Biopython code that builds the backbone (N, CA, C, O; Angstrom):
import numpy as np
from Bio.PDB.StructureBuilder import StructureBuilder

atoms = [
    (1, "MET", "N", (35.029, 44.533, 218.343)),
    (1, "MET", "CA", (35.173, 44.006, 219.677)),
    (1, "MET", "C", (36.325, 44.710, 220.375)),
    (1, "MET", "O", (37.410, 44.883, 219.819)),
    (2, "VAL", "N", (36.062, 45.101, 221.581)),
    (2, "VAL", "CA", (37.033, 45.863, 222.342)),
    (2, "VAL", "C", (37.480, 45.040, 223.544)),
    (2, "VAL", "O", (36.652, 44.606, 224.345)),
    (3, "TYR", "N", (38.787, 44.825, 223.671)),
    (3, "TYR", "CA", (39.331, 44.197, 224.871)),
    (3, "TYR", "C", (39.685, 45.299, 225.857)),
    (3, "TYR", "O", (40.421, 46.229, 225.526)),
    (4, "ILE", "N", (39.166, 45.191, 227.053)),
    (4, "ILE", "CA", (39.476, 46.158, 228.096)),
    (4, "ILE", "C", (40.431, 45.493, 229.074)),
    (4, "ILE", "O", (40.170, 44.389, 229.552)),
    (5, "ASP", "N", (41.543, 46.170, 229.370)),
    (5, "ASP", "CA", (42.578, 45.588, 230.224)),
    (5, "ASP", "C", (42.306, 45.784, 231.713)),
    (5, "ASP", "O", (42.687, 44.939, 232.523)),
    (6, "ASP", "N", (41.666, 46.865, 232.079)),
    (6, "ASP", "CA", (41.422, 47.182, 233.483)),
    (6, "ASP", "C", (40.077, 46.600, 233.927)),
    (6, "ASP", "O", (39.059, 46.825, 233.273)),
    (7, "TRP", "N", (40.071, 45.854, 235.034)),
    (7, "TRP", "CA", (38.857, 45.183, 235.504)),
    (7, "TRP", "C", (37.772, 46.179, 235.898)),
    (7, "TRP", "O", (36.609, 45.984, 235.547)),
    (8, "ASP", "N", (38.123, 47.234, 236.614)),
    (8, "ASP", "CA", (37.124, 48.203, 237.065)),
    (8, "ASP", "C", (36.449, 48.894, 235.885)),
    (8, "ASP", "O", (35.241, 49.132, 235.907)),
    (9, "THR", "N", (37.222, 49.214, 234.866)),
    (9, "THR", "CA", (36.662, 49.821, 233.659)),
    (9, "THR", "C", (35.726, 48.845, 232.961)),
    (9, "THR", "O", (34.651, 49.230, 232.501)),
    (10, "PHE", "N", (36.133, 47.584, 232.883)),
    (10, "PHE", "CA", (35.308, 46.547, 232.260)),
    (10, "PHE", "C", (33.993, 46.388, 233.018)),
    (10, "PHE", "O", (32.924, 46.348, 232.408)),
    (11, "LYS", "N", (34.067, 46.299, 234.331)),
    (11, "LYS", "CA", (32.865, 46.115, 235.145)),
    (11, "LYS", "C", (31.899, 47.279, 234.956)),
    (11, "LYS", "O", (30.695, 47.072, 234.803)),
    (12, "LYS", "N", (32.419, 48.486, 234.967)),
    (12, "LYS", "CA", (31.573, 49.670, 234.794)),
    (12, "LYS", "C", (30.924, 49.676, 233.402)),
    (12, "LYS", "O", (29.738, 49.977, 233.266)),
    (13, "ALA", "N", (31.707, 49.343, 232.381)),
    (13, "ALA", "CA", (31.177, 49.314, 231.013)),
    (13, "ALA", "C", (30.100, 48.244, 230.859)),
    (13, "ALA", "O", (29.101, 48.458, 230.172)),
    (14, "VAL", "N", (30.300, 47.096, 231.496)),
    (14, "VAL", "CA", (29.316, 46.010, 231.425)),
    (14, "VAL", "C", (28.007, 46.430, 232.085)),
    (14, "VAL", "O", (26.932, 46.210, 231.527)),
    (15, "GLU", "N", (28.090, 47.023, 233.250)),
    (15, "GLU", "CA", (26.881, 47.443, 233.952)),
    (15, "GLU", "C", (26.134, 48.527, 233.184)),
    (15, "GLU", "O", (24.904, 48.520, 233.145)),
    (16, "GLU", "N", (26.863, 49.454, 232.574)),
    (16, "GLU", "CA", (26.216, 50.491, 231.761)),
    (16, "GLU", "C", (25.545, 49.879, 230.538)),
    (16, "GLU", "O", (24.429, 50.254, 230.181)),
    (17, "LEU", "N", (26.232, 48.936, 229.898)),
    (17, "LEU", "CA", (25.671, 48.278, 228.717)),
    (17, "LEU", "C", (24.403, 47.524, 229.083)),
    (17, "LEU", "O", (23.416, 47.569, 228.348)),
    (18, "TYR", "N", (24.425, 46.835, 230.208)),
    (18, "TYR", "CA", (23.242, 46.089, 230.633)),
    (18, "TYR", "C", (22.083, 47.027, 230.958)),
    (18, "TYR", "O", (20.940, 46.736, 230.604)),
    (19, "MET", "N", (22.357, 48.133, 231.617)),
    (19, "MET", "CA", (21.284, 49.051, 231.990)),
    (19, "MET", "C", (20.661, 49.726, 230.768)),
    (19, "MET", "O", (19.484, 50.083, 230.796)),
    (20, "GLU", "N", (21.437, 49.902, 229.699)),
    (20, "GLU", "CA", (20.907, 50.514, 228.480)),
    (20, "GLU", "C", (19.936, 49.589, 227.759)),
    (20, "GLU", "O", (18.891, 50.037, 227.287)),
    (21, "SER", "N", (20.268, 48.306, 227.669)),
    (21, "SER", "CA", (19.393, 47.363, 226.966)),
    (21, "SER", "C", (19.395, 46.013, 227.682)),
    (21, "SER", "O", (20.090, 45.088, 227.261)),
    (22, "PRO", "N", (18.625, 45.900, 228.754)),
    (22, "PRO", "CA", (18.653, 44.666, 229.546)),
    (22, "PRO", "C", (18.092, 43.446, 228.823)),
    (22, "PRO", "O", (18.499, 42.324, 229.122)),
    (23, "LEU", "N", (17.183, 43.630, 227.895)),
    (23, "LEU", "CA", (16.591, 42.481, 227.215)),
    (23, "LEU", "C", (17.460, 41.940, 226.088)),
    (23, "LEU", "O", (17.269, 40.803, 225.656)),
    (24, "LYS", "N", (18.402, 42.727, 225.609)),
    (24, "LYS", "CA", (19.249, 42.299, 224.495)),
    (24, "LYS", "C", (20.651, 41.882, 224.929)),
    (24, "LYS", "O", (21.384, 41.289, 224.138)),
    (25, "THR", "N", (21.032, 42.174, 226.144)),
    (25, "THR", "CA", (22.405, 41.940, 226.590)),
    (25, "THR", "C", (22.654, 40.458, 226.849)),
    (25, "THR", "O", (21.865, 39.781, 227.509)),
    (26, "ARG", "N", (23.775, 39.971, 226.310)),
    (26, "ARG", "CA", (24.198, 38.581, 226.510)),
    (26, "ARG", "C", (25.565, 38.583, 227.169)),
    (26, "ARG", "O", (26.370, 39.491, 226.961)),
    (27, "TYR", "N", (25.819, 37.547, 227.974)),
    (27, "TYR", "CA", (27.035, 37.457, 228.772)),
    (27, "TYR", "C", (27.635, 36.077, 228.551)),
    (27, "TYR", "O", (26.968, 35.066, 228.769)),
    (28, "LEU", "N", (28.884, 36.032, 228.121)),
    (28, "LEU", "CA", (29.533, 34.767, 227.792)),
    (28, "LEU", "C", (30.842, 34.642, 228.558)),
    (28, "LEU", "O", (31.626, 35.588, 228.631)),
    (29, "ILE", "N", (31.066, 33.461, 229.127)),
    (29, "ILE", "CA", (32.324, 33.156, 229.814)),
    (29, "ILE", "C", (32.954, 31.982, 229.081)),
    (29, "ILE", "O", (32.328, 30.936, 228.911)),
    (30, "LYS", "N", (34.192, 32.160, 228.650)),
    (30, "LYS", "CA", (34.879, 31.082, 227.937)),
    (30, "LYS", "C", (36.256, 30.864, 228.560)),
    (30, "LYS", "O", (37.034, 31.801, 228.740)),
    (31, "TYR", "N", (36.535, 29.604, 228.885)),
    (31, "TYR", "CA", (37.836, 29.253, 229.451)),
    (31, "TYR", "C", (38.532, 28.288, 228.512)),
    (31, "TYR", "O", (37.959, 27.276, 228.106)),
    (32, "ARG", "N", (39.782, 28.609, 228.166)),
    (32, "ARG", "CA", (40.590, 27.725, 227.319)),
    (32, "ARG", "C", (41.674, 27.098, 228.183)),
    (32, "ARG", "O", (42.597, 27.777, 228.635)),
    (33, "ASN", "N", (41.551, 25.800, 228.406)),
    (33, "ASN", "CA", (42.494, 25.095, 229.257)),
    (33, "ASN", "C", (43.882, 25.027, 228.620)),
    (33, "ASN", "O", (44.889, 25.039, 229.328)),
    (34, "VAL", "N", (43.941, 24.957, 227.299)),
    (34, "VAL", "CA", (45.221, 24.883, 226.590)),
    (34, "VAL", "C", (46.056, 26.128, 226.861)),
    (34, "VAL", "O", (47.253, 26.037, 227.134)),
    (35, "ASP", "N", (45.416, 27.290, 226.782)),
    (35, "ASP", "CA", (46.111, 28.565, 226.987)),
    (35, "ASP", "C", (46.030, 29.051, 228.429)),
    (35, "ASP", "O", (46.712, 30.007, 228.800)),
    (36, "THR", "N", (45.208, 28.408, 229.237)),
    (36, "THR", "CA", (44.862, 28.865, 230.593)),
    (36, "THR", "C", (44.416, 30.327, 230.582)),
    (36, "THR", "O", (44.891, 31.146, 231.368)),
    (37, "LYS", "N", (43.493, 30.630, 229.670)),
    (37, "LYS", "CA", (42.963, 31.988, 229.550)),
    (37, "LYS", "C", (41.461, 31.969, 229.769)),
    (37, "LYS", "O", (40.758, 31.055, 229.338)),
    (38, "LEU", "N", (40.999, 32.991, 230.443)),
    (38, "LEU", "CA", (39.584, 33.190, 230.686)),
    (38, "LEU", "C", (39.151, 34.439, 229.927)),
    (38, "LEU", "O", (39.750, 35.503, 230.082)),
    (39, "VAL", "N", (38.114, 34.308, 229.109)),
    (39, "VAL", "CA", (37.615, 35.439, 228.327)),
    (39, "VAL", "C", (36.164, 35.687, 228.716)),
    (39, "VAL", "O", (35.338, 34.774, 228.693)),
    (40, "LEU", "N", (35.867, 36.920, 229.069)),
    (40, "LEU", "CA", (34.509, 37.343, 229.376)),
    (40, "LEU", "C", (34.041, 38.251, 228.251)),
    (40, "LEU", "O", (34.751, 39.175, 227.851)),
    (41, "LYS", "N", (32.856, 37.987, 227.748)),
    (41, "LYS", "CA", (32.332, 38.768, 226.631)),
    (41, "LYS", "C", (30.906, 39.192, 226.963)),
    (41, "LYS", "O", (30.078, 38.365, 227.346)),
    (42, "VAL", "N", (30.629, 40.473, 226.816)),
    (42, "VAL", "CA", (29.290, 41.008, 227.039)),
    (42, "VAL", "C", (28.909, 41.798, 225.799)),
    (42, "VAL", "O", (29.662, 42.662, 225.349)),
    (43, "THR", "N", (27.734, 41.500, 225.247)),
    (43, "THR", "CA", (27.309, 42.167, 224.021)),
    (43, "THR", "C", (25.807, 42.401, 224.043)),
    (43, "THR", "O", (25.056, 41.671, 224.689)),
    (44, "ASP", "N", (25.388, 43.427, 223.327)),
    (44, "ASP", "CA", (23.962, 43.663, 223.111)),
    (44, "ASP", "C", (23.650, 43.671, 221.620)),
    (44, "ASP", "O", (22.575, 44.114, 221.215)),
    (45, "GLY", "N", (24.560, 43.196, 220.820)),
    (45, "GLY", "CA", (24.402, 43.176, 219.374)),
    (45, "GLY", "C", (25.464, 44.056, 218.746)),
    (45, "GLY", "O", (26.528, 43.564, 218.370)),
    (46, "PRO", "N", (25.196, 45.350, 218.625)),
    (46, "PRO", "CA", (26.189, 46.228, 218.004)),
    (46, "PRO", "C", (27.419, 46.490, 218.873)),
    (46, "PRO", "O", (28.514, 46.688, 218.346)),
    (47, "THR", "N", (27.254, 46.492, 220.184)),
    (47, "THR", "CA", (28.363, 46.774, 221.094)),
    (47, "THR", "C", (28.846, 45.478, 221.725)),
    (47, "THR", "O", (28.046, 44.682, 222.217)),
    (48, "CYS", "N", (30.163, 45.268, 221.708)),
    (48, "CYS", "CA", (30.751, 44.061, 222.286)),
    (48, "CYS", "C", (31.955, 44.455, 223.133)),
    (48, "CYS", "O", (32.855, 45.153, 222.665)),
    (49, "ILE", "N", (31.963, 44.001, 224.383)),
    (49, "ILE", "CA", (33.043, 44.316, 225.311)),
    (49, "ILE", "C", (33.659, 43.010, 225.781)),
    (49, "ILE", "O", (32.942, 42.081, 226.153)),
    (50, "LYS", "N", (34.999, 42.932, 225.765)),
    (50, "LYS", "CA", (35.688, 41.708, 226.176)),
    (50, "LYS", "C", (36.758, 42.009, 227.215)),
    (50, "LYS", "O", (37.343, 43.092, 227.254)),
    (51, "TYR", "N", (36.990, 40.997, 228.060)),
    (51, "TYR", "CA", (38.052, 41.061, 229.061)),
    (51, "TYR", "C", (38.755, 39.716, 229.053)),
    (51, "TYR", "O", (38.109, 38.671, 229.122)),
    (52, "LYS", "N", (40.080, 39.741, 228.970)),
    (52, "LYS", "CA", (40.870, 38.512, 228.925)),
    (52, "LYS", "C", (41.857, 38.510, 230.079)),
    (52, "LYS", "O", (42.502, 39.519, 230.364)),
    (53, "THR", "N", (41.969, 37.347, 230.748)),
    (53, "THR", "CA", (42.901, 37.234, 231.861)),
    (53, "THR", "C", (43.510, 35.840, 231.909)),
    (53, "THR", "O", (42.952, 34.877, 231.384)),
    (54, "GLU", "N", (44.665, 35.761, 232.551)),
    (54, "GLU", "CA", (45.347, 34.485, 232.750)),
    (54, "GLU", "C", (45.500, 34.169, 234.234)),
    (54, "GLU", "O", (46.050, 33.126, 234.588)),
    (55, "TYR", "N", (45.022, 35.052, 235.102)),
    (55, "TYR", "CA", (45.260, 34.937, 236.536)),
    (55, "TYR", "C", (44.065, 34.323, 237.254)),
    (55, "TYR", "O", (42.914, 34.673, 236.989)),
    (56, "ALA", "N", (44.359, 33.401, 238.168)),
    (56, "ALA", "CA", (43.308, 32.752, 238.952)),
    (56, "ALA", "C", (42.678, 33.716, 239.950)),
    (56, "ALA", "O", (41.546, 33.505, 240.385)),
    (57, "SER", "N", (43.393, 34.756, 240.312)),
    (57, "SER", "CA", (42.856, 35.721, 241.279)),
    (57, "SER", "C", (41.666, 36.499, 240.715)),
    (57, "SER", "O", (40.872, 37.051, 241.476)),
    (58, "ASP", "N", (41.541, 36.544, 239.408)),
    (58, "ASP", "CA", (40.424, 37.261, 238.789)),
    (58, "ASP", "C", (39.110, 36.488, 238.878)),
    (58, "ASP", "O", (38.056, 37.032, 238.548)),
    (59, "ILE", "N", (39.154, 35.230, 239.317)),
    (59, "ILE", "CA", (37.937, 34.435, 239.451)),
    (59, "ILE", "C", (37.003, 35.056, 240.493)),
    (59, "ILE", "O", (35.786, 35.071, 240.305)),
    (60, "LYS", "N", (37.560, 35.561, 241.575)),
    (60, "LYS", "CA", (36.748, 36.212, 242.616)),
    (60, "LYS", "C", (36.031, 37.438, 242.047)),
    (60, "LYS", "O", (34.866, 37.688, 242.357)),
    (61, "LYS", "N", (36.736, 38.188, 241.221)),
    (61, "LYS", "CA", (36.126, 39.359, 240.589)),
    (61, "LYS", "C", (34.985, 38.928, 239.675)),
    (61, "LYS", "O", (33.935, 39.569, 239.625)),
    (62, "LEU", "N", (35.206, 37.839, 238.957)),
    (62, "LEU", "CA", (34.178, 37.307, 238.067)),
    (62, "LEU", "C", (32.934, 36.903, 238.857)),
    (62, "LEU", "O", (31.814, 37.187, 238.434)),
    (63, "GLU", "N", (33.122, 36.247, 239.990)),
    (63, "GLU", "CA", (31.989, 35.843, 240.824)),
    (63, "GLU", "C", (31.202, 37.053, 241.319)),
    (63, "GLU", "O", (29.972, 37.021, 241.349)),
    (64, "LYS", "N", (31.896, 38.110, 241.704)),
    (64, "LYS", "CA", (31.216, 39.328, 242.160)),
    (64, "LYS", "C", (30.412, 39.959, 241.024)),
    (64, "LYS", "O", (29.284, 40.409, 241.226)),
    (65, "LEU", "N", (31.003, 39.988, 239.829)),
    (65, "LEU", "CA", (30.295, 40.541, 238.674)),
    (65, "LEU", "C", (29.062, 39.700, 238.355)),
    (65, "LEU", "O", (28.002, 40.249, 238.056)),
    (66, "ASN", "N", (29.189, 38.383, 238.415)),
    (66, "ASN", "CA", (28.048, 37.499, 238.172)),
    (66, "ASN", "C", (26.917, 37.780, 239.152)),
    (66, "ASN", "O", (25.759, 37.898, 238.751)),
    (67, "ARG", "N", (27.251, 37.886, 240.433)),
    (67, "ARG", "CA", (26.229, 38.170, 241.439)),
    (67, "ARG", "C", (25.555, 39.514, 241.183)),
    (67, "ARG", "O", (24.335, 39.640, 241.294)),
    (68, "SER", "N", (26.352, 40.503, 240.842)),
    (68, "SER", "CA", (25.809, 41.835, 240.584)),
    (68, "SER", "C", (24.849, 41.820, 239.389)),
    (68, "SER", "O", (23.759, 42.388, 239.455)),
    (69, "LEU", "N", (25.260, 41.170, 238.307)),
    (69, "LEU", "CA", (24.401, 41.108, 237.121)),
    (69, "LEU", "C", (23.140, 40.291, 237.379)),
    (69, "LEU", "O", (22.059, 40.656, 236.916)),
    (70, "LEU", "N", (23.268, 39.197, 238.108)),
    (70, "LEU", "CA", (22.088, 38.384, 238.410)),
    (70, "LEU", "C", (21.079, 39.155, 239.251)),
    (70, "LEU", "O", (19.874, 39.047, 239.025)),
    (71, "LYS", "N", (21.553, 39.924, 240.208)),
    (71, "LYS", "CA", (20.640, 40.747, 241.007)),
    (71, "LYS", "C", (19.909, 41.747, 240.124)),
    (71, "LYS", "O", (18.703, 41.949, 240.267)),
    (72, "LYS", "N", (20.640, 42.367, 239.217)),
    (72, "LYS", "CA", (20.015, 43.342, 238.323)),
    (72, "LYS", "C", (19.024, 42.665, 237.388)),
    (72, "LYS", "O", (17.964, 43.219, 237.097)),
    (73, "MET", "N", (19.363, 41.473, 236.920)),
    (73, "MET", "CA", (18.462, 40.753, 236.019)),
    (73, "MET", "C", (17.179, 40.348, 236.741)),
    (73, "MET", "O", (16.096, 40.420, 236.159)),
    (74, "LEU", "N", (17.284, 39.934, 237.968)),
    (74, "LEU", "CA", (16.093, 39.565, 238.733)),
    (74, "LEU", "C", (15.239, 40.778, 239.037)),
    (74, "LEU", "O", (14.013, 40.697, 238.960)),
    (75, "ASN", "N", (15.844, 41.884, 239.375)),
    (75, "ASN", "CA", (15.093, 43.106, 239.654)),
    (75, "ASN", "C", (14.452, 43.664, 238.400)),
    (75, "ASN", "O", (13.357, 44.221, 238.470)),
    (76, "THR", "N", (15.100, 43.532, 237.264)),
    (76, "THR", "CA", (14.562, 44.051, 236.013)),
    (76, "THR", "C", (13.270, 43.340, 235.652)),
    (76, "THR", "O", (12.334, 43.972, 235.163)),
    (77, "LYS", "N", (13.206, 42.039, 235.886)),
    (77, "LYS", "CA", (11.999, 41.294, 235.550)),
    (77, "LYS", "C", (10.812, 41.814, 236.351)),
    (77, "LYS", "O", (9.723, 41.983, 235.803)),
    (78, "LYS", "N", (11.010, 42.068, 237.634)),
    (78, "LYS", "CA", (9.928, 42.607, 238.457)),
    (78, "LYS", "C", (9.538, 43.992, 237.978)),
    (78, "LYS", "O", (8.354, 44.324, 237.916)),
    (79, "ASN", "N", (10.541, 44.808, 237.635)),
    (79, "ASN", "CA", (10.253, 46.159, 237.155)),
    (79, "ASN", "C", (9.501, 46.118, 235.834)),
    (79, "ASN", "O", (8.588, 46.915, 235.616)),
    (80, "LEU", "N", (9.877, 45.194, 234.947)),
    (80, "LEU", "CA", (9.188, 45.090, 233.665)),
    (80, "LEU", "C", (7.743, 44.654, 233.858)),
    (80, "LEU", "O", (6.856, 45.138, 233.154)),
    (81, "GLU", "N", (7.489, 43.742, 234.806)),
    (81, "GLU", "CA", (6.125, 43.298, 235.061)),
    (81, "GLU", "C", (5.269, 44.436, 235.596)),
    (81, "GLU", "O", (4.115, 44.578, 235.192)),
    (82, "THR", "N", (5.808, 45.241, 236.491)),
    (82, "THR", "CA", (5.026, 46.351, 237.026)),
    (82, "THR", "C", (4.793, 47.404, 235.952)),
    (82, "THR", "O", (3.717, 47.997, 235.888)),
    (83, "LYS", "N", (5.797, 47.640, 235.106)),
    (83, "LYS", "CA", (5.620, 48.613, 234.030)),
    (83, "LYS", "C", (4.584, 48.125, 233.028)),
    (83, "LYS", "O", (3.763, 48.915, 232.561)),
    (84, "SER", "N", (4.605, 46.830, 232.686)),
    (84, "SER", "CA", (3.644, 46.314, 231.719)),
    (84, "SER", "C", (2.233, 46.332, 232.291)),
    (84, "SER", "O", (1.280, 46.575, 231.550)),
    (85, "SER", "N", (2.072, 46.080, 233.594)),
    (85, "SER", "CA", (0.740, 46.145, 234.198)),
    (85, "SER", "C", (0.245, 47.587, 234.242)),
    (85, "SER", "O", (-0.950, 47.839, 234.082)),
    (86, "GLU", "N", (1.160, 48.539, 234.459)),
    (86, "GLU", "CA", (0.771, 49.952, 234.455)),
    (86, "GLU", "C", (0.322, 50.379, 233.067)),
    (86, "GLU", "O", (-0.676, 51.087, 232.936)),
    (87, "THR", "N", (1.036, 49.966, 232.034)),
    (87, "THR", "CA", (0.641, 50.334, 230.674)),
    (87, "THR", "C", (-0.651, 49.638, 230.281)),
    (87, "THR", "O", (-1.447, 50.200, 229.530)),
    (88, "ALA", "N", (-0.875, 48.420, 230.776)),
    (88, "ALA", "CA", (-2.127, 47.721, 230.490)),
    (88, "ALA", "C", (-3.296, 48.461, 231.125)),
    (88, "ALA", "O", (-4.358, 48.578, 230.514)),
    (89, "GLN", "N", (-3.114, 48.960, 232.338)),
    (89, "GLN", "CA", (-4.170, 49.723, 232.997)),
    (89, "GLN", "C", (-4.439, 51.021, 232.252)),
    (89, "GLN", "O", (-5.589, 51.443, 232.131)),
    (90, "GLN", "N", (-3.389, 51.654, 231.755)),
    (90, "GLN", "CA", (-3.563, 52.901, 231.023)),
    (90, "GLN", "C", (-4.306, 52.653, 229.719)),
    (90, "GLN", "O", (-5.160, 53.454, 229.337)),
    (91, "THR", "N", (-4.000, 51.560, 229.028)),
    (91, "THR", "CA", (-4.687, 51.279, 227.767)),
    (91, "THR", "C", (-6.125, 50.854, 228.009)),
    (91, "THR", "O", (-6.977, 51.080, 227.150)),
    (92, "ASN", "N", (-6.424, 50.243, 229.153)),
    (92, "ASN", "CA", (-7.808, 49.887, 229.471)),
    (92, "ASN", "C", (-8.641, 51.127, 229.739)),
    (92, "ASN", "O", (-9.847, 51.124, 229.488)),
    (93, "ASN", "N", (-8.034, 52.172, 230.236)),
    (93, "ASN", "CA", (-8.749, 53.408, 230.523)),
    (93, "ASN", "C", (-9.084, 54.186, 229.253)),
    (93, "ASN", "O", (-9.994, 55.014, 229.262)),
    (94, "ILE", "N", (-8.375, 53.935, 228.183)),
    (94, "ILE", "CA", (-8.615, 54.630, 226.925)),
    (94, "ILE", "C", (-9.771, 53.941, 226.209)),
    (94, "ILE", "O", (-9.757, 52.725, 226.017)),
    (95, "THR", "N", (-10.773, 54.730, 225.814)),
    (95, "THR", "CA", (-11.908, 54.149, 225.095)),
    (95, "THR", "C", (-11.747, 54.438, 223.618)),
    (95, "THR", "O", (-11.348, 55.534, 223.224)),
    (96, "SER", "N", (-12.056, 53.466, 222.824)),
    (96, "SER", "CA", (-11.961, 53.647, 221.380)),
    (96, "SER", "C", (-13.347, 53.972, 220.838)),
    (96, "SER", "O", (-14.352, 53.560, 221.417)),
    (97, "PRO", "N", (-13.408, 54.709, 219.734)),
    (97, "PRO", "CA", (-14.707, 55.046, 219.154)),
    (97, "PRO", "C", (-15.396, 53.787, 218.633)),
    (97, "PRO", "O", (-14.745, 52.864, 218.142)),
    (98, "LYS", "N", (-16.718, 53.766, 218.751)),
    (98, "LYS", "CA", (-17.493, 52.612, 218.313)),
    (98, "LYS", "C", (-17.673, 52.687, 216.808)),
    (98, "LYS", "O", (-18.004, 53.735, 216.253)),
    (99, "ILE", "N", (-17.450, 51.568, 216.172)),
    (99, "ILE", "CA", (-17.582, 51.484, 214.721)),
    (99, "ILE", "C", (-18.846, 50.695, 214.416)),
    (99, "ILE", "O", (-19.028, 49.572, 214.885)),
    (100, "SER", "N", (-19.713, 51.309, 213.620)),
    (100, "SER", "CA", (-20.944, 50.604, 213.260)),
    (100, "SER", "C", (-20.666, 49.721, 212.052)),
    (100, "SER", "O", (-20.010, 50.127, 211.093)),
    (101, "LYS", "N", (-21.184, 48.504, 212.128)),
    (101, "LYS", "CA", (-20.976, 47.557, 211.038)),
    (101, "LYS", "C", (-22.186, 47.604, 210.119)),
    (101, "LYS", "O", (-23.331, 47.586, 210.569)),
    (102, "LYS", "N", (-21.908, 47.664, 208.835)),
    (102, "LYS", "CA", (-22.983, 47.648, 207.856)),
    (102, "LYS", "C", (-23.269, 46.209, 207.486)),
    (102, "LYS", "O", (-22.360, 45.391, 207.347)),
    (103, "LYS", "N", (-24.547, 45.914, 207.331)),
    (103, "LYS", "CA", (-24.931, 44.570, 206.924)),
    (103, "LYS", "C", (-24.772, 44.458, 205.422)),
    (103, "LYS", "O", (-25.188, 45.321, 204.650)),
    (104, "LYS", "N", (-24.155, 43.362, 205.050)),
    (104, "LYS", "CA", (-23.962, 43.134, 203.626)),
    (104, "LYS", "C", (-25.081, 42.236, 203.122)),
    (104, "LYS", "O", (-25.484, 41.279, 203.783)),
    (105, "GLY", "N", (-25.557, 42.561, 201.970)),
    (105, "GLY", "CA", (-26.597, 41.733, 201.361)),
    (105, "GLY", "C", (-25.989, 40.537, 200.651)),
    (105, "GLY", "O", (-24.789, 40.496, 200.379)),
    (106, "LYS", "N", (-26.844, 39.564, 200.354)),
    (106, "LYS", "CA", (-26.363, 38.380, 199.658)),
    (106, "LYS", "C", (-26.149, 38.722, 198.201)),
    (106, "LYS", "O", (-26.857, 39.546, 197.623)),
    (107, "LYS", "N", (-25.157, 38.071, 197.621)),
    (107, "LYS", "CA", (-24.867, 38.310, 196.213)),
    (107, "LYS", "C", (-25.954, 37.667, 195.360)),
    (107, "LYS", "O", (-26.468, 36.597, 195.687)),
    (108, "GLY", "N", (-26.283, 38.317, 194.294)),
    (108, "GLY", "CA", (-27.249, 37.780, 193.347)),
    (108, "GLY", "C", (-28.670, 38.207, 193.647)),
    (108, "GLY", "O", (-29.554, 37.885, 192.854)),
    (109, "LYS", "N", (-28.945, 38.879, 194.690)),
    (109, "LYS", "CA", (-30.312, 39.324, 194.979)),
    (109, "LYS", "C", (-30.411, 40.809, 194.952)),
    (109, "LYS", "O", (-31.489, 41.360, 195.173)),
]
sb = StructureBuilder()
sb.init_structure("model")
sb.init_model(0)
sb.init_chain("A")
sb.init_seg("    ")
for serial, (resi, resn, name, xyz) in enumerate(atoms, 1):
    if name == "N":
        sb.init_residue(resn, " ", resi, " ")
    sb.init_atom(name, np.array(xyz, "f"), 0.0, 1.0, " ", f" {name:<3s}", serial, name[0])
structure = sb.get_structure()
């Protein structure tokens, strides 16, 4: 797990990670009231990126990142549907060879 100190670097790394594997990427926000710390974690399994802050001013940055990721997630679903329909059309155009079935006789005769 890597903690990134600079917000712009973190945001760029998160967006790149999401674009590489949109179906596997998870996003976690954790706030600890005892420590007054906010931890953002983005992972796709093998890669994990974290950002930790104690400042309330970073909440606005978090909201912008959330909006950006949500827009990408909504657009990805539409793109995946169009891609899957295109591949379905391509597979429908492919004809498979016809296999003749042999009739089996009854046992004992």
